[in-house]
C-alpha positions as CSV (number, residue, x, y, z in Angstrom):
1,M,-30.1,3.5,4.2
2,T,-33.5,6.4,3.4
3,T,-33.5,7.9,0.3
4,A,-31.9,11.1,2.1
5,E,-28.8,9.5,3.1
6,A,-28.3,7.8,-0.1
7,T,-28.9,11.4,-2.0
8,V,-26.2,13.1,1.1
9,R,-23.8,9.9,0.1
10,T,-23.4,10.4,-3.6
11,I,-22.4,13.4,-5.7
12,G,-24.0,13.5,-8.9
13,G,-24.7,10.1,-9.3
14,R,-21.4,8.9,-8.1
15,R,-20.9,6.8,-4.7
16,S,-19.0,8.4,-1.8
17,L,-15.7,6.4,-0.7
18,A,-17.8,5.2,2.7
19,D,-20.0,3.0,0.1
20,I,-16.6,1.7,-1.6
21,A,-14.7,-1.2,-0.7
22,V,-11.1,-1.4,-0.8
23,S,-11.6,-4.7,-2.9
24,E,-12.7,-2.5,-5.3
25,A,-9.8,-0.4,-6.1
26,M,-6.9,-2.2,-4.5
27,H,-4.5,-3.8,-6.8
28,R,-4.3,-7.6,-6.2
29,G,-0.9,-9.2,-5.3
30,V,1.9,-8.1,-3.6
31,L,5.5,-7.5,-4.9
32,T,7.9,-8.3,-2.2
33,C,11.7,-8.6,-0.8
34,P,13.6,-10.1,1.7
35,P,14.9,-7.5,4.3
36,S,18.5,-8.3,2.8
37,A,17.8,-7.3,-0.9
38,P,20.2,-5.1,-1.9
39,L,18.3,-1.8,-3.0
40,V,19.8,-1.7,-6.7
41,E,18.0,-5.1,-7.3
42,V,14.9,-3.3,-5.2
43,A,15.3,-0.2,-7.9
44,R,15.4,-2.7,-10.8
45,M,12.3,-4.4,-9.5
46,M,10.3,-1.2,-9.0
47,A,11.4,-0.2,-12.2
48,R,10.5,-3.3,-14.0
49,Q,6.9,-3.8,-12.6
50,R,6.3,-0.2,-12.7
51,V,5.3,-0.1,-9.0
52,H,5.9,2.7,-6.4
53,C,6.6,0.3,-3.4
54,L,6.7,-3.1,-2.6
55,V,6.7,-5.2,1.0
56,V,9.7,-5.8,2.6
57,C,9.2,-9.1,4.4
58,D,10.8,-12.9,5.5
59,N,9.4,-16.2,3.9
60,G,6.4,-14.8,1.6
61,C,5.2,-12.3,4.5
62,E,3.5,-15.3,6.5
63,P,2.3,-13.8,9.9
64,G,5.0,-13.9,12.7
65,T,8.2,-14.7,10.4
66,G,10.0,-11.4,10.8
67,V,10.2,-8.4,9.7
68,W,7.6,-6.3,7.6
69,A,8.3,-3.1,6.1
70,V,7.2,-1.2,3.2
71,L,9.6,0.3,0.7
72,S,8.1,3.5,-1.4
73,D,9.9,4.9,-4.4
74,L,10.4,7.8,-2.3
75,D,12.2,6.3,0.7
76,L,14.6,4.4,-2.2
77,I,15.7,7.8,-3.6
78,A,16.1,9.1,0.0
79,A,18.4,6.2,0.6
80,A,20.6,6.4,-3.1
81,G,20.9,10.2,-2.3
82,V,22.7,9.2,0.8
83,R,25.2,6.7,-0.5
84,P,25.2,3.9,-3.0
85,A,22.3,1.8,-3.5
86,E,24.6,-1.3,-4.3
87,E,25.8,-0.7,-0.6
88,Q,22.2,-0.4,1.2
89,T,19.5,-3.0,1.7
90,A,15.7,-3.1,1.7
91,E,15.4,-3.4,5.3
92,G,17.8,-0.2,6.4
93,S,16.0,1.9,3.3
94,A,12.5,1.2,4.0
95,A,11.3,4.1,6.2
96,S,7.4,4.2,5.1
97,P,4.8,2.9,7.9
98,V,3.4,-0.4,7.3
99,V,-0.6,0.5,7.7
100,R,-2.7,-2.5,7.2
101,V,-6.2,-2.7,5.9
102,A,-9.0,-5.3,5.3
103,P,-10.1,-5.7,2.1
104,T,-14.0,-5.4,3.2
105,D,-12.9,-1.5,4.4
106,T,-14.2,1.3,3.2
107,L,-12.2,4.1,0.7
108,E,-13.2,6.3,3.3
109,H,-11.1,5.0,6.3
110,A,-8.3,3.9,4.3
111,A,-8.4,7.5,3.1
112,Q,-8.4,8.6,7.0
113,L,-5.5,5.8,7.5
114,M,-3.2,7.3,5.0
115,T,-4.1,10.9,6.3
116,E,-2.8,9.9,9.4
117,Y,0.0,8.0,9.0
118,A,1.2,10.6,6.1
119,S,1.5,6.9,3.5
120,A,0.8,6.7,0.5
121,H,0.2,3.3,0.3
122,L,-2.0,0.8,2.4
123,V,-1.2,-3.1,2.7
124,V,-4.0,-5.1,2.4
125,V,-4.6,-8.2,4.6
126,D,-6.6,-11.1,4.9
127,P,-8.0,-10.7,7.8
128,G,-8.4,-14.5,8.9
129,T,-4.5,-15.1,7.9
130,Q,-3.2,-12.0,8.1
131,H,-1.4,-12.4,4.6
132,P,-1.0,-9.7,2.7
133,V,-3.1,-10.0,-1.1
134,G,-2.7,-6.6,-2.1
135,V,-1.9,-2.9,-2.2
136,L,-4.1,0.4,-2.1
137,S,-2.5,3.3,-3.0
138,T,-3.5,7.0,-3.0
139,L,-3.7,6.8,-6.9
140,D,-6.1,3.7,-6.5
141,I,-8.7,6.2,-4.3
142,A,-8.2,9.0,-7.1
143,R,-9.3,6.4,-9.5
144,A,-12.3,5.5,-7.5
145,I,-13.2,9.3,-6.8
146,A,-13.4,9.8,-10.8
147,R,-15.3,7.3,-11.5
């Protein structure tokens, strides 16, 4: 990168989103639940762990093992507004798209995906195994911008 390009890509000495890897901003680890989990249990897990989403999947989210979905806090409250959480499951309530990103992708690319898919959370997957290794949220990107 030339000096001129470096100047254009930074503002006030800060790196741009194109220069920051997803791995630098993501939350490592993924909270999961099986598709059959009662929505009330999912709500308890989200509240206890203070997270805004979890991944709904079979067998620890191993590739090729079945359902993969993201259940966000907004999905949770939308479902709970329709009927009691005790009568619903994680699989039936997950409405957020599953959008995957690699740890080596840039935050610029991740932000583009979030905008394109109207998703506040991306599942970060290991490119070799396709196993989830973390989650990247809009707030994670906001933190990177603020640094």
